[in-house]
N, C-alpha and C positions, 0 to 999 in steps of 0.2 A: 559464528564460531563453529568450527567443525566438531562433529560428534561421531563416536564410534558405537555401533550397536552390536549386541551379542549374536543376533541372528536376523534372517530376512524378515521374519514376522515383526520384530521390534522396529526394524527400519521402515517397513511399510506403514505401521501404526503411526510412527512419528511423521512420515511424509503426508499421510492423509490428515493428520491433526493440523499440520502446518498449512496444508491446502484449504482446510475448512476455515482456519483463522484468516487467511488471505482473502478468501471468498466472502467473508463477512464484512470486509472493508468496502469503501466506495469504489466502484469501477473506475471512476475518473481518477482517483488517487492512485490506484494500483497501476493503471496504464501510464499515468504521469511518472510514477517511480521507475517503471521499466524504461521509458523513453529517456529519462534523465540519467539513469545508470549506464545505458548504452552510449549516450553522448559523452559522459564523463570518462568512460573507458579510453576514448581516443583523443581527448583534448586536455589541455592544461587546466589546473585547478581554477585559475581566475576566469577562464572562458566558461568552464562548467558552472561556476557559481553565477555568472552572468546569464547563462542559459536557463538555470533553475529560476532565477529571479523573473526573467521574461516569461517563462512557462507559467509560473504562479500568477503573474499579473493577468495573463490572457486566458488561461484554461480553468482557473478555479473560480469561475463565475456562477457555479451551481449552488444550490442550497445545501450541499453535502456537508460543508464545514459547520454550518449552523446546526444541522441535524445531529452531527457527531458530538458537538459541544453540548447540545441539549440532552442527548442520551447519556453522556458522561455525568452531567449535573444531576440527572434524574436516576443515575445508577442503573440504567437499562443496558442490556446487552446489544451490541451492534447488529446482531442477527435480527432484531426486531425492527430495525430502521429500514425504511424503503429509500434507497439511494437513487440518484439520477442515472439514467441510461447513458451509455456512451453515445 
């Protein structure tokens, strides 16, 4: 959702906050999201959903999902979780 900021400083604060939030996530999940968004931009919905399904079946074989769920159940911040490397 687009936001309007009163000045450059507020804009940069929001941008760095978003960057920090994204960087706390699993690198595999972040890269997968980027790949799937780029694919979906140029393909029909049905093809994009099929691509996401195949991506998830093949690329989400790391322990990142288990670590994320465990952190959520233990009410830990994702910053404290060590995710898999790309």
